[in-house]
C-alpha positions in Angstrom: -8.8 -37.6 -6.5 -7.4 -34.6 -4.5 -5.7 -31.9 -6.5 -2.2 -31.1 -5.2 -1.1 -27.4 -5.1 2.3 -26.1 -4.1 2.3 -22.9 -2.1 5.4 -20.9 -1.0 5.4 -18.0 1.5 8.5 -16.8 3.3 7.5 -14.0 5.7 5.0 -13.4 8.4 2.8 -11.2 6.2 2.8 -13.7 3.4 2.0 -16.5 5.9 -1.1 -14.4 6.9 -2.2 -13.7 3.4 -1.5 -17.3 2.3 -3.6 -18.7 5.2 -6.6 -16.5 4.3 -6.2 -17.4 0.6 -6.1 -21.1 1.4 -9.2 -20.8 3.6 -11.1 -19.1 0.8 -9.9 -21.7 -1.8 -11.0 -24.6 0.5 -14.5 -23.0 0.8 -14.8 -23.2 -3.0 -13.1 -26.6 -3.5 -12.3 -28.7 -0.3 -10.6 -31.4 -2.4 -7.5 -29.3 -3.0 -4.5 -30.3 -1.0 -1.7 -27.9 -0.3 2.0 -28.5 0.5 5.1 -26.3 0.5 6.9 -23.6 2.5 5.3 -21.3 5.0 4.6 -20.7 8.6 2.2 -21.4 11.5 -0.9 -19.8 10.0 -0.7 -21.7 6.8 0.0 -24.9 8.7 -3.2 -24.2 10.8 -5.1 -24.2 7.5 -4.0 -27.7 6.8 -1.0 -27.0 4.5 1.7 -29.7 4.7 4.5 -27.4 5.6 7.8 -29.0 4.6 9.9 -26.2 6.1 8.8 -23.3 8.3 10.9 -20.6 6.7 8.7 -17.8 8.1 10.5 -18.2 11.5 13.8 -17.8 9.7 12.8 -14.7 7.7 15.6 -12.1 7.5 16.3 -8.7 6.2 19.4 -7.3 4.5 21.4 -8.7 1.6 24.5 -9.4 3.6 22.4 -11.1 6.4 20.8 -13.3 3.7 24.2 -14.6 2.6 24.9 -15.8 6.1 21.9 -18.3 5.8 22.7 -19.3 2.2 23.4 -22.9 3.0 20.1 -23.3 4.9 18.1 -22.0 2.0 20.1 -23.9 -0.6 19.3 -27.2 1.2 15.6 -26.3 1.2 15.8 -25.4 -2.5 17.2 -28.8 -3.4 14.8 -30.8 -1.2 11.8 -28.9 -2.6 13.1 -29.6 -6.1 13.1 -33.3 -5.3 9.5 -33.0 -4.0 8.4 -31.5 -7.3 9.2 -34.8 -9.0 7.8 -37.0 -6.2 4.5 -35.1 -5.5 4.0 -33.3 -8.8 1.5 -30.4 -8.1 -1.1 -29.3 -10.6 -0.4 -25.7 -9.9 2.1 -23.5 -7.9 1.1 -20.4 -5.9 4.0 -18.2 -5.1 3.5 -15.4 -2.6 6.0 -12.4 -2.7 9.4 -13.6 -1.4 11.2 -13.0 -4.8 14.7 -14.0 -3.7 13.6 -17.6 -3.4 10.4 -17.7 -5.4 11.7 -16.4 -8.7 14.6 -18.8 -8.6 12.4 -21.7 -7.8 10.0 -20.6 -10.5 12.6 -21.8 -13.0 12.4 -25.3 -11.6 8.6 -25.2 -11.9 8.9 -23.9 -15.5 11.2 -26.8 -16.4 8.6 -29.2 -15.2 5.7 -27.4 -17.0 4.0 -26.7 -13.7 1.9 -23.5 -14.1 2.6 -20.6 -11.7 0.2 -18.1 -10.2 2.0 -15.3 -8.4 -0.1 -13.8 -5.6 1.2 -10.5 -4.2 3.8 -9.2 -6.5 7.5 -8.6 -5.6 8.1 -4.9 -5.2 9.6 -4.5 -8.7 8.5 -0.8 -8.6 10.9 -0.2 -5.6 13.9 -2.3 -6.8 13.9 -1.5 -10.5 12.2 -3.4 -13.3 14.8 -6.0 -14.2 12.7 -8.7 -12.5 9.7 -8.0 -14.6 11.3 -9.7 -17.6 11.9 -12.8 -15.5 8.3 -12.7 -14.3 7.0 -12.5 -17.9 9.2 -15.5 -18.9 8.2 -17.7 -16.0 4.8 -16.7 -14.5 1.5 -17.6 -16.0 -0.7 -15.2 -14.1 -0.1 -12.3 -11.6 -2.6 -11.5 -8.9 -1.7 -8.1 -7.6 -2.9 -6.1 -4.6 -2.1 -2.5 -5.8 -3.8 -0.8 -8.7 -0.5 0.7 -10.0 1.0 -2.8 -10.2 -1.6 -3.9 -12.7 -0.9 -0.9 -14.8 2.8 -1.7 -14.8 2.3 -5.4 -15.7 -0.3 -4.5 -18.4 2.3 -2.3 -20.0 4.6 -5.4 -20.4 1.8 -7.6 -21.7 1.7 -9.9 -18.6 -1.5 -11.7 -17.7 -2.4 -9.8 -14.5 -5.5 -9.2 -12.4 -6.0 -6.7 -9.6 -7.8 -8.3 -6.6 -7.7 -5.6 -4.0 -5.7 -5.6 -0.8 -6.3 -8.6 1.6 -5.6 -6.5 4.7 -8.8 -4.5 4.2 -10.8 -7.6 5.2 -9.0 -8.3 8.5 -7.7 -4.9 9.8 -10.5 -3.8 12.0 -11.0 -3.6 15.7 -13.4 -6.0 17.4 -13.9 -4.1 20.7 -15.1 -0.7 21.7 -12.1 1.6 22.0 -13.2 3.0 25.4 -14.0 -0.4 26.9 -10.8 -1.9 25.7 -8.7 1.0 27.2 -10.6 0.4 30.4 -9.8 -3.4 30.2 -6.1 -2.5 29.9 -6.3 0.1 32.7 -5.4 2.8 30.2 -8.2 5.2 31.0 -7.4 8.9 31.2 -6.2 11.8 29.2 -2.7 10.7 28.3 -1.1 9.6 25.0 -0.7 5.9 24.3 2.2 5.2 22.0 2.7 1.9 20.1 5.9 0.2 19.3 5.9 -2.2 16.4 9.4 -3.4 15.8 8.9 -5.9 13.1 8.4 -9.7 12.6 11.9 -10.9 12.0 14.7 -11.5 14.5 17.3 -9.3 12.8 14.7 -6.5 12.4 14.1 -6.6 16.2 17.8 -6.5 17.0 18.4 -3.5 14.7 15.3 -1.5 15.3 13.9 -2.2 18.8 16.8 -0.7 20.8 16.4 2.6 18.8 12.7 2.6 19.4 13.1 2.0 23.2 15.6 4.8 23.5 13.3 7.1 21.6 10.4 6.1 23.9 12.5 7.2 26.9 13.1 10.6 25.3 9.4 10.9 24.5 8.6 10.1 28.2 11.1 12.8 29.3 9.2 15.3 27.2 5.6 14.1 27.8 5.7 12.4 31.3 2.2 11.0 31.0 3.0 8.9 28.0 2.2 5.2 28.1 3.9 2.6 25.8 2.6 -0.7 24.4 4.7 -3.0 22.3 2.8 -5.2 19.8 4.8 -8.3 19.2 4.6 -10.5 16.1 3.9 -14.2 16.8 7.1 -15.1 14.8 9.3 -13.3 17.4 10.5 -15.1 20.5 9.4 -13.4 23.8 12.9 -14.0 25.2 14.5 -11.8 22.6 12.0 -9.0 23.3 12.6 -9.3 27.0 16.4 -9.3 26.6 16.4 -6.1 24.5 13.9 -4.3 26.8 15.9 -5.2 29.8 19.0 -3.7 28.2 17.6 -0.6 26.5 14.4 0.5 28.3 16.2 2.2 31.2 13.4 1.2 33.6 10.7 2.5 31.3 7.4 0.6 31.7 6.7 -1.1 28.3 3.6 -3.3 28.1 4.0 -6.2 25.7 1.0 -7.8 23.8 0.8 -10.4 21.0 -2.9 -10.8 20.5 -5.7 -8.2 19.8 -3.4 -6.4 17.4 -6.0 -4.3 15.7 -7.8 -3.4 19.0 -4.4 -2.3 20.3 -3.8 -0.2 17.2 -7.2 1.4 17.7 -6.3 2.8 21.1 -3.0 4.4 20.0 -2.4 8.1 19.5 0.8 7.4 17.5 2.9 4.4 16.5 6.6 3.8 15.9 6.5 1.3 13.1 9.1 -0.9 11.4 8.8 -0.4 7.6 6.7 -3.2 6.0 3.2 -4.6 6.2 2.6 -3.0 9.6 2.7 0.4 8.1 -0.3 -0.5 5.9 -2.1 -2.1 8.9 -1.5 1.1 10.9 -2.5 3.2 8.0 -5.8 1.4 7.4 -6.5 2.1 11.1 -5.8 5.8 10.3 -3.2 6.1 13.0 -0.4 8.7 12.9 2.9 6.9 12.7 6.6 7.3 12.3 8.2 4.7 10.0 11.6 3.4 11.0 14.0 1.1 9.1 17.5 0.0 9.7 19.7 -2.9 8.5 23.4 -3.7 8.7 25.7 -1.1 7.2 26.9 -3.1 4.1 23.3 -4.3 3.4 22.2 -0.7 3.5 25.0 0.4 1.0 23.8 -2.3 -1.4 20.1 -1.6 -0.9 20.6 2.2 -1.4 22.0 1.7 -4.9 19.1 -0.6 -5.8 16.0 1.3 -4.4 14.4 3.3 -7.2 11.7 5.2 -5.4 11.8 8.3 -3.1 9.8 6.8 -0.3 9.8 3.2 1.1 6.9 3.3 3.6 3.9 1.6 1.9 1.4 4.2 2.9 3.6 6.8 1.3 4.1 4.7 -1.8 0.4 4.1 -2.3 -0.4 7.7 -1.5 2.3 8.9 -3.9 3.5 11.4 -1.4 5.2 11.6 2.0 2.2 11.3 4.4 4.1 10.0 7.4 7.8 10.6 8.4 10.4 8.0 7.3 13.5 7.8 9.5 15.7 5.4 7.6 19.1 3.9 8.5 21.3 6.9 9.7 18.2 9.0 10.4 16.8 6.2 12.6 18.1 7.9 15.7 16.3 8.1 19.0 16.5 11.9 19.1 15.0 12.4 15.7 12.3 9.8 16.3 11.3 11.4 19.6 11.3 14.9 18.1 8.9 13.8 15.3 6.7 11.9 17.8 6.4 14.8 20.3 5.8 17.2 17.4 2.8 15.1 16.2 1.4 14.5 19.7 1.6 18.2 20.6 0.1 19.3 17.3 -3.5 18.0 16.9 -3.8 19.6 13.5 -0.8 17.7 12.1 -2.2 14.5 13.5 -5.6 15.2 11.9 -4.1 15.9 8.5 -2.2 12.7 8.7 -5.4 10.7 9.6 -7.2 12.3 6.6 -4.4 11.4 4.2 -4.3 7.8 5.5 -8.1 7.5 5.0 -7.5 8.4 1.3 -4.8 5.7 1.2 -7.3 3.2 2.4 -9.7 4.1 -0.4 -6.9 3.3 -2.9 -6.7 -0.3 -1.5 -10.3 -1.1 -2.3 -12.2 -3.3 -3.2 -12.8 -5.6 -0.2 -12.8 -9.4 -0.7 -9.2 -9.8 -2.1 -8.7 -13.3 -0.7 -12.1 -14.6 -2.0 -11.5 -12.9 -5.4 -8.0 -14.4 -5.7 -9.4 -17.8 -4.6 -12.1 -17.8 -7.3 -9.5 -17.0 -10.0 -7.3 -19.8 -8.8 -10.1 -22.4 -8.6 -11.4 -21.4 -12.0 -7.9 -21.9 -13.5 -7.7 -25.3 -11.9 -11.1 -26.4 -13.1 -10.7 -25.1 -16.7 -7.0 -25.8 -17.1 -6.9 -22.2 -18.4 -3.3 -21.6 -17.6 -1.9 -25.1 -17.8 1.1 -25.4 -20.0 
């Protein structure tokens, strides 16, 4: 009889990691059936997606309140499904605003919980760690410092490595790929990675485009490529480019993400998973983040760490510039970018520091390691309550 497992992922990066985890689990035990919340990548792995919440992912506390009714409806319907299709296990992936609340429903029904990819409790304060200790049976974390933190609280936790290490790699020769894209020549190629959520795009892409125009004014040979997430509508990108690019030629790509990163000289990157992807590729970058004003006021009082870019957090120092909220201005972004492009030594130092960050994410095989732990728990009933 198939074993049913609930899985919940609410953002594009979680959908990616969830799909890879599911693929690894099915290799070990093809009889496991998955249902829950996620996106297109998890659906492609055969998950019975009840609601695609990845396409509705948002940033900002105030912005989240505007969609409260939508998520409340999903919460209630998923609670009913727990009683109808009782899973043997629940896998929660990041997304703490929803997942930690829903974990209480799972706990009430004595459904064990494995949390894969920890909420960023180290950034937002440690209040949530007590909730996690109360509700979660096992944490599977992707940063070494997270395991040290959970261990100090006596929480069952295993470090599995970072899953991006197994997928962030180019598949094509850099020179050949540049030729394919007609980007041969001695000129800088600048990447624009504006995020994977609609309100990120609306806040950040206009600023990036205006910065690109200023960079072009300073280095006339600059070429720009925008790497679009598959969760973002092309029509939204086109609309913003038409309004803010001022005639600047911006090439837009959705596929071949890591081959595209490989040909860049520098990237303008929305804070999030993309900073780690760019860092693993050892590409100089400027990290940019901006939300609505009131969301920023609330977030500023909650963030407990000096840097928010993941490469800076993992490296325990400011390796790449962070231009956040009021500093996310086109003039400052362009000044930083031109300074790096015109200073090979600075770019080289950044590349070396990013190589060290990559080492801190080892070992390889995170999805397979996490899958083995999950399958072993299911077979042995080791964490069933």
